[in-house]
N, C-alpha and C positions, 0 to 999 in steps of 0.2 A: 395386402397386393402389393405394400409398397416394400414390403422388407429387403430389396437389392437396392434400396439406395440409398446411398450412402454420404450426400452434401445438401441438411437444409437450412438455409434460412431464411428467416421471415426479420430480418429487421427493420428497422426503423417503416413500421405499418401503423394499425388506428388497431392494434389488436387487444379484444375483451376475454373477461372472462377467467379461469382457471386451465393451467398447464392435463392436459387428460393423463392419465393411465396408462392410455392404449399406447403413448411411444414411447415403453417401452416394448414395442413390437417391432419394432423400426430396429433389428438386432445389426443391419449392416451397417450401421452410420455411423462414418468419420469426423464429420461437425452436425455440431448442432449448435441454431444462431438465432430461437426468435428475440433480438436482443430489442430495445428501441419502441416496448412498444407499452399497454395498457393490460400485462396480466396481472392477477390478482393473488392469492389462495397462495397454498403452499408448490416444494420442491416432488411429485409425484418418489413415493418410494423404487419406480417402478421403472427411474430413469436408471436402476443401476443394474436394468439386465445391456444396456450400452456398452460394452465393454471393448466396443470397436474403438470411440473415439480419440481423437487425436483432441477437440479444440472443440471446446465448449461453455459456451455464453447466455445466461441469461441477465446479462448485466439490464441494468435504465426500465426496470418496471414496478410493479407497487408485490413483490415478493413477499408474502412472510411465514412464518414460523422459522424451520431449522434449519441446516443444512444435512440431508438424508446422503450420504453419497458412504458406503463402506469401502473397505476395507480391500486393499487385493484387485475392485472392480475397473478400477480404467489402467491397463498395465502402458498404454502406449498415449494418455496422458500428458500432453505437455503444455495446454492453456486454460484456464477458468478463468471465467470473470464471470464471477455472478455480486458487481456492485454495485449500488447506488438504486437499491432494493429498502426494505423493513426485516429483513433477516434476524432473531434473535440467538441465544445462545451464547456457548460458547463457538472458534473452532475446531473444528470437532478433527480426533488422532489420525482419523482415519488419510486425512488430504495429507498427509507425513509420508505415506505409505508408494504417493504417486509418485515417482523419483523421475521419473522423462522430463515433468513439470518444467517449464522454462521465465512459463509466466501465470502469474497469480493475484490476483485481483479482487480485493475480500471490501476499499472503499465503502463510505458512503452509509453504512447499517448500522445496528444495534449492538453489534457484537460487542460480550462479554469475556473475561478471563483476560490471561495468560500468555507473552509469546509460546511456546510447548518445545523443553529445550528438541522436541525431535524436529524441527525446524530444518535441521544440519545431513538431514538425509538428504534435501535437494537441494541436495552437488549440483543441479544442472540450473541451478536456479537465475534467472537474469535480471528480470523483476518485480519485487514482490513491493506491491497497495495494501499496505493493511489501515492510513487514512483516516477519519473521520468515526473514528468506533466508540466504544467507550471499554476499549481492552484499560490495562491498567496495569499492576506492579512496574520492575526494573526492565530496560530493556539489557538480555543477556550478551551475556559473552562473545557465548559460541551465537554468535547472527554472524559474524567473520571468519567464520565454515563458512559460509556462504560468497568461493569467492570470486563466483563469477556476476556478482552482483553487478550493474549496470545504474539499477531503479531501487532507494529503497525510498519507499514513504513512510513514516510514523504517525508523520501529523495530527490534530484535530485528539488526543483523545485521553488519559486519564498516567500518562507512563509517570511516574518517580525515578529517583538516585539517579544518582551521575550516569556521564554517557561512556560506555567500556572504552579505555585500552583501543581492544579487539580488529574497531572501526579503522585499524589501521591496513589490514589484510584484505580489507576491500583494497583493491587497485586498479578495479576496473571500474570502484562505481567513478559516479558524471552526475548521477540527482542527487541528494538528498537532504530528506524535511524529517525535520522533529516537532517543527513548529504550534506551538498553543498547546502545550503539555503543562505538569510541574514537576521537570526536570530541574536539578539544580547541579553546580560546585563549577567547577570550570572544567572549557571545553577541552578535554586531550589533544597535545599536540602528535598526537600520532595521529591525528586524523587529517595534518596534510599529507600522511602520506596516500592520500587518496583518494587522486585528483576530480573532486568531484566537481564541473564547470557551472551547477550551482546548490544553492544548499542554507535551509533556512531556519535556523532556532532561535527564532522571535518566539517570544510567546510565552517563556520561563526564568526559574529563577536561575539563571546561567550566575556565574562572573568571571573577573581578568579579567585576560586580555584573550584577541582573538589575532593578534598582527602578525603570530608568526604562522599565518597561512597568505599572507602578500606577498608574499613571493611565488607561491603554484600564480598571481595572476588567473584565478579563476572569473566565471562570468557572472556571475550575482551571489549575492551572497545579504543574508538579510536574517540582523540580529537584533538584540534588546542596547545597542548605544548612542541613543538620543535621550541629548537633553544635558545640563551642564552639571550630573554627578549619573554618566552613566551604568548601567551596569557590566555593559561590559567593555569591554576598551576595543574599535577595531577602526585603525583609520580609514582600510579600504572595501570598509562595508555600501554595496549601492543601496539599502536598504534601512535604516538605523529607525526602532522602533523605542515606544516610552507610555507610560499608562495615558498618552494623549493622542496615540495614533504611532502611526510611521510615514514617513521621509525617510525625503530621496538628497541623492549630495546638496541641491539645488537648496533645501530648506521643502520642496512641495512635497505636495501630504497624499500617499498612497488610498487610493477608494479602492472597494472590496472585488473592485476588477484587477486590482492592482494597475493602476493606471493615476500615475501624477500630478496632480493637478496645481 
């Protein structure tokens, strides 16, 4: 009866239970957003019938299982937000066929695996958030192919290795977070070409100096630059961290809410 429905937003309610497979009958939907509820269970495969979707949001629920989206089913999809659920498995390769995607938010789940080379297919990507998952491997050099990125968040995973020089290709980048991983080596000077207004490098195994970035006058920089023998030298950092915690320029200590007390 609602097959002509194009816009369904159920955000910020107290909905419970699972998403019914009958949702797939609403084939005219362009926006589906039951975000910020208490939905449980898995994402039904019938969701793949909604080929006209431009905005698809299931974030901030309690959904589990894997991401069932199929290759080629979403030619118009511009925004996909599945963050802050309990989703598992790897990021499906099918997502990289949604070439109109500008916003991809998968943070706050239990996703595993590495970043696929096919992410380079998402040439319209402006915001990518994969933070707070269980991803591993290195941050690949081909991330520099996503030249429209304004926000790139890869924090709180298990990434290893060094930061690629190709980050300098992201000349529109304003937010870059890689804190709380297991990254090492020096932070490449090429990142100064990406005018990040906010960048968080703390909670890794970086060494060397970040002073080369000070001339850019970024709004906020965090690194492991606290203590008498800091791992990273940074004279312009707003937040300096060590095993003792994170501290502001005046010596105040940052709390979990990023308040300096």
